[in-house]
C-alpha positions as CSV (number, residue, x, y, z in Angstrom):
1,M,0.0,-0.1,0.1
2,S,1.3,3.5,-0.9
3,G,2.4,5.7,2.0
4,C,2.0,9.1,2.6
5,G,4.2,10.7,-0.3
6,T,2.9,11.4,-3.6
7,N,-0.2,10.4,-5.5
8,Q,0.0,7.2,-7.6
9,E,-1.9,7.8,-10.8
10,L,-4.1,5.2,-12.2
11,D,-1.8,4.1,-15.1
12,P,-2.7,1.3,-17.1
13,S,0.9,0.2,-17.6
14,L,0.9,-0.4,-13.8
15,H,-1.7,-3.0,-14.1
16,R,-0.3,-6.2,-12.6
17,D,-2.0,-9.4,-14.3
18,R,-0.3,-11.8,-12.0
19,K,-2.1,-12.4,-8.8
20,P,-0.4,-13.1,-5.2
21,S,-0.6,-16.0,-3.4
22,W,-3.6,-14.8,-1.1
23,I,-5.6,-14.3,-3.9
24,K,-7.1,-17.7,-4.2
25,V,-10.8,-19.0,-5.1
26,R,-11.7,-22.5,-4.2
27,L,-13.9,-24.3,-6.7
28,P,-17.1,-25.4,-5.6
29,S,-17.4,-29.1,-4.5
30,D,-20.2,-28.8,-2.0
31,P,-23.7,-30.0,-3.5
32,T,-25.4,-27.2,-1.8
33,F,-23.5,-24.8,-4.3
34,W,-25.4,-26.7,-7.3
35,S,-28.7,-26.5,-5.5
36,T,-28.6,-22.8,-4.8
37,K,-27.5,-22.2,-8.4
38,S,-30.4,-24.6,-9.3
39,L,-32.8,-22.6,-7.0
40,V,-31.7,-19.2,-8.2
41,T,-32.0,-20.4,-12.0
42,D,-35.7,-21.7,-11.4
43,L,-37.1,-18.8,-9.8
44,K,-35.4,-16.6,-12.7
45,L,-33.4,-14.5,-10.4
46,V,-30.3,-12.4,-10.7
47,T,-27.6,-12.6,-8.4
48,V,-24.6,-10.1,-8.0
49,C,-22.5,-12.9,-7.0
50,E,-22.6,-13.9,-10.7
51,E,-23.0,-10.3,-12.3
52,A,-20.2,-8.8,-10.3
53,Q,-18.2,-11.9,-10.7
54,C,-17.7,-12.1,-6.9
55,P,-14.6,-14.2,-5.9
56,N,-16.6,-15.5,-3.1
57,R,-19.6,-17.2,-4.8
58,W,-18.4,-20.5,-5.0
59,E,-18.3,-20.2,-0.9
60,C,-21.2,-18.4,-0.4
61,W,-23.5,-20.5,-2.7
62,S,-22.0,-23.5,-1.0
63,H,-23.3,-22.5,2.4
64,G,-26.6,-21.7,0.6
65,T,-26.3,-17.9,1.0
66,A,-26.8,-15.3,-2.0
67,T,-27.2,-11.9,-2.6
68,F,-30.2,-11.0,-5.0
69,M,-30.0,-8.3,-7.4
70,I,-33.3,-6.7,-8.0
71,G,-33.9,-4.3,-11.1
72,G,-32.6,-6.5,-13.7
73,E,-28.8,-6.9,-15.0
74,K,-28.5,-4.0,-16.9
75,C,-26.6,-0.9,-15.1
76,T,-27.5,2.8,-16.4
77,R,-24.1,3.8,-15.1
78,A,-20.3,2.8,-16.2
79,C,-18.2,2.6,-13.0
80,G,-14.6,1.9,-13.9
81,F,-14.3,-1.1,-11.6
82,C,-17.7,-3.0,-12.1
83,A,-18.3,-6.1,-13.9
84,I,-22.3,-5.4,-14.4
85,K,-23.5,-4.7,-17.9
86,T,-24.0,-0.9,-18.7
87,A,-27.1,-0.7,-21.1
88,R,-30.7,0.6,-21.2
89,P,-32.4,-1.8,-18.6
90,D,-35.4,-3.7,-19.1
91,P,-38.9,-2.8,-17.6
92,L,-38.9,-3.9,-13.8
93,E,-40.7,-7.2,-13.2
94,A,-43.6,-6.7,-11.2
95,D,-43.1,-10.3,-9.6
96,E,-39.6,-10.0,-8.7
97,P,-40.0,-8.9,-5.2
98,Q,-42.4,-12.3,-4.6
99,R,-39.7,-14.5,-6.4
100,V,-37.0,-12.9,-4.0
101,A,-38.9,-13.7,-1.0
102,E,-39.8,-17.1,-2.0
103,A,-36.0,-17.9,-2.6
104,T,-35.1,-16.6,0.9
105,H,-38.1,-19.0,2.2
106,R,-36.5,-22.2,0.3
107,M,-33.0,-21.1,1.5
108,K,-34.0,-20.6,4.9
109,L,-31.9,-17.5,5.0
110,R,-31.4,-15.7,8.4
111,H,-29.9,-13.0,6.8
112,V,-30.7,-11.7,3.3
113,V,-29.0,-9.0,1.2
114,I,-31.0,-7.1,-1.5
115,T,-29.2,-5.2,-4.0
116,A,-29.9,-3.5,-7.6
117,V,-28.1,-1.9,-10.6
118,A,-28.6,1.9,-10.7
119,R,-31.6,2.5,-12.4
120,D,-31.4,6.2,-13.6
121,D,-33.8,5.8,-16.1
122,L,-36.7,5.6,-13.4
123,R,-38.0,8.7,-11.6
124,D,-37.4,6.8,-8.4
125,G,-34.3,5.2,-9.1
126,G,-35.7,1.9,-8.3
127,A,-36.6,2.9,-4.5
128,G,-40.2,1.8,-4.8
129,H,-38.8,-1.7,-6.5
130,F,-36.6,-1.9,-3.2
131,Q,-39.7,-1.2,-0.9
132,Q,-41.9,-4.1,-2.4
133,T,-39.0,-6.4,-2.4
134,I,-38.3,-5.6,1.5
135,Q,-42.0,-6.1,2.3
136,A,-42.3,-9.3,0.4
137,V,-39.4,-10.7,2.1
138,R,-40.6,-9.7,5.6
139,A,-44.3,-11.0,5.0
140,L,-42.9,-14.5,4.3
141,N,-39.7,-14.5,6.3
142,P,-40.8,-12.7,9.3
143,E,-37.5,-13.7,11.2
144,T,-35.2,-12.8,8.5
145,I,-32.6,-9.9,9.1
146,I,-33.0,-7.9,5.8
147,E,-30.0,-6.0,4.4
148,V,-30.1,-3.6,1.5
149,L,-27.0,-2.6,-0.6
150,V,-28.3,0.6,-2.5
151,P,-27.5,3.2,-5.2
152,D,-27.6,6.8,-4.1
153,F,-30.9,7.5,-5.9
154,N,-29.6,10.9,-7.0
155,D,-29.9,12.0,-3.8
156,R,-33.7,12.4,-3.9
157,D,-34.9,12.5,-0.2
158,W,-38.5,11.2,-1.0
159,A,-37.1,8.1,-3.1
160,L,-34.8,7.3,0.1
161,A,-37.6,7.4,2.1
162,M,-39.8,4.9,0.5
163,V,-36.7,2.5,1.1
164,M,-36.5,3.4,4.8
165,A,-40.4,3.2,5.3
166,A,-40.1,-0.4,4.5
167,R,-37.6,-0.7,7.7
168,P,-34.6,-2.8,6.3
169,H,-32.2,-3.9,9.6
170,I,-29.3,-2.7,7.7
171,F,-28.8,0.1,5.2
172,N,-25.7,-0.2,3.1
173,H,-24.3,2.1,0.6
174,N,-20.8,2.0,-0.6
175,L,-18.0,4.9,-0.8
176,E,-16.1,2.2,-3.0
177,T,-13.1,4.5,-3.1
178,V,-11.4,7.7,-1.5
179,A,-12.4,11.0,-2.1
180,R,-9.6,12.0,-4.4
181,L,-10.2,8.9,-6.8
182,T,-14.3,8.9,-6.8
183,P,-14.5,11.0,-10.1
184,L,-12.6,8.3,-11.8
185,V,-13.6,5.1,-10.0
186,R,-17.4,6.1,-9.8
187,S,-19.8,6.9,-12.7
188,R,-22.0,10.0,-11.6
189,A,-21.5,9.1,-8.1
190,Q,-20.1,11.8,-5.5
191,Y,-18.3,11.0,-2.4
192,Q,-20.0,13.6,-0.4
193,R,-23.4,12.9,-1.6
194,S,-23.0,8.8,-0.9
195,L,-22.0,10.1,2.8
196,T,-25.1,12.1,3.0
197,V,-27.3,9.6,1.9
198,L,-25.8,7.2,4.7
199,K,-26.7,9.9,7.3
200,K,-30.3,10.9,5.9
201,A,-31.0,7.2,5.9
202,K,-30.6,6.9,9.4
203,A,-31.9,9.8,10.6
204,M,-35.3,9.1,8.5
205,V,-35.7,6.2,11.1
206,H,-34.3,7.8,14.2
207,G,-31.2,6.1,14.3
208,K,-33.1,3.0,14.3
209,V,-30.9,1.0,11.4
210,A,-27.4,0.0,10.9
211,T,-25.6,1.6,8.4
212,K,-23.0,0.1,6.4
213,S,-20.3,1.2,3.9
214,G,-17.5,-0.3,2.0
215,L,-14.3,0.6,0.2
216,M,-12.0,-1.2,-2.3
217,L,-8.2,-1.1,-1.9
218,G,-5.5,-1.6,-4.7
219,L,-6.6,1.6,-6.8
220,G,-3.7,4.0,-5.8
221,E,-5.0,5.2,-2.6
222,Q,-2.9,6.2,0.3
223,H,-2.9,5.4,3.8
224,A,-4.2,8.6,5.2
225,E,-6.7,8.7,2.8
226,I,-8.4,5.5,3.6
227,C,-8.2,6.8,7.1
228,Q,-9.7,10.0,6.2
229,A,-12.6,7.9,4.5
230,M,-13.0,6.4,8.0
231,D,-13.2,9.4,9.9
232,D,-15.9,10.6,7.1
233,L,-18.1,7.8,7.5
234,R,-17.9,7.9,11.5
235,A,-19.0,11.4,11.3
236,H,-21.8,10.4,9.3
237,D,-23.0,8.0,11.7
238,V,-21.8,4.8,9.7
239,T,-21.1,1.8,12.2
240,V,-20.3,-1.3,9.7
241,L,-17.4,-1.1,7.3
242,T,-15.8,-3.5,4.9
243,L,-12.6,-3.1,3.3
244,G,-11.4,-5.5,0.1
245,Q,-9.2,-5.8,-2.8
246,Y,-10.0,-4.3,-5.9
247,L,-9.8,-7.2,-8.9
248,R,-9.8,-5.9,-12.4
249,P,-12.8,-7.7,-14.0
250,S,-11.2,-7.2,-17.8
251,P,-8.6,-5.3,-19.6
252,K,-11.4,-2.7,-20.3
253,H,-11.6,-2.0,-16.4
254,L,-9.5,0.3,-14.4
255,P,-5.9,-1.6,-13.6
256,V,-5.1,-2.9,-10.3
257,I,-2.3,-0.4,-8.7
258,E,-1.5,-2.7,-6.0
259,Y,-2.3,-5.9,-4.0
260,V,-2.6,-5.1,-0.7
261,D,-0.9,-7.5,1.5
262,P,-3.3,-9.5,4.2
263,T,-1.4,-7.8,7.3
264,V,-2.2,-4.6,6.0
265,F,-5.9,-5.5,6.0
266,D,-5.5,-6.6,9.5
267,E,-3.9,-3.3,10.5
268,L,-6.7,-1.5,9.0
269,R,-9.5,-3.2,10.9
270,Q,-7.7,-2.3,14.0
271,I,-7.6,0.9,13.0
272,A,-11.4,1.3,12.0
273,L,-12.4,-0.6,15.2
274,A,-10.3,2.1,17.3
275,K,-12.0,4.7,15.3
276,G,-15.4,3.5,16.8
277,F,-16.9,1.0,14.0
278,R,-18.9,-1.6,15.5
279,H,-18.2,-4.2,13.0
280,V,-15.3,-4.6,10.3
281,A,-14.7,-7.1,7.9
282,S,-11.4,-6.6,6.0
283,G,-9.2,-8.8,3.9
284,P,-8.4,-9.4,0.2
285,L,-11.6,-11.3,-0.7
286,V,-13.9,-9.4,1.5
287,R,-17.0,-7.8,-0.4
288,S,-20.0,-5.8,0.7
289,S,-22.0,-8.8,1.3
290,Y,-19.3,-11.5,2.4
291,H,-20.2,-13.3,5.6
292,A,-22.8,-10.4,6.0
293,A,-24.5,-12.6,8.7
294,N,-21.6,-12.3,11.1
295,F,-23.1,-8.9,11.8
296,R,-26.4,-8.7,13.9
297,P,-27.9,-5.0,14.2
298,E,-28.2,-3.8,18.0
299,L,-31.0,-5.1,19.6
300,D,-32.7,-1.5,20.1
301,V,-32.6,-1.3,16.3
302,L,-34.5,-4.8,16.0
303,D,-36.9,-3.9,18.8
304,A,-37.8,-0.4,17.4
305,I,-38.3,-2.1,14.0
306,A,-40.5,-4.6,15.0
307,A,-42.2,-2.1,17.4
308,D,-43.0,0.3,14.3
309,L,-43.9,-2.6,12.2
310,Q,-46.7,-3.8,14.6
311,A,-48.1,-0.3,15.1
């Protein structure tokens, strides 16, 4: 990881194709992997596990877990790091919320993650579809912890309020990278806007939600910039953090500037915990939804949501 000297630019010539020994992906052998894949196919669902080429999909599917991606598999944004296709999206599928709920039920998930492509073609950015999916999942799976990983909805408060009205237990929106690199790494997204969205989401439900965000490392960020991003997240009431290695999906995407050593991820986890994050997942293969069920929201959050839903 670069120190506190001069900034490294994202020079494609610096891309390192040879991955280090700690970047390993174990191929599936557990029959649960294939049954999960069959279930997802049967219900005609899209998972970010496949669309984003997540390196952990073999492990997660072998444990019967998946992150469902609603709103189609075509995104209106073209972020430099993301493997998801950029194209004009198809119309929303009215029965998709119920299909996600059914998959959650069949897989007996105690923690489900629901994400989506950016739908800037829709007036609400897909917020209403998130709301319907949360409601459908809860109706069929009342004991399941519901986590959403959302786009920024172009900072439309009324759209964000639709999602929060459905009362997810965990609200996740990723910074993805440090402030300096945001214009290059994230299409249309803004560093400060993302921070604002995280804080607004929590305020809309009077603090009764766990807020979560994540950063990719290896894009040329400096140690001090990572620490600043942590401070910015804490200043906006975020308590859950994920840190993982950026892996280049194809030669058309941004290059990997550095493969960060696992010991650095361990050090950053300790720094984050010292800054007040309640839960930190930090490692080369960590992604936003990796081992998401290892974190459970505070009891007062769970009790408040249950009480509000019964009112």
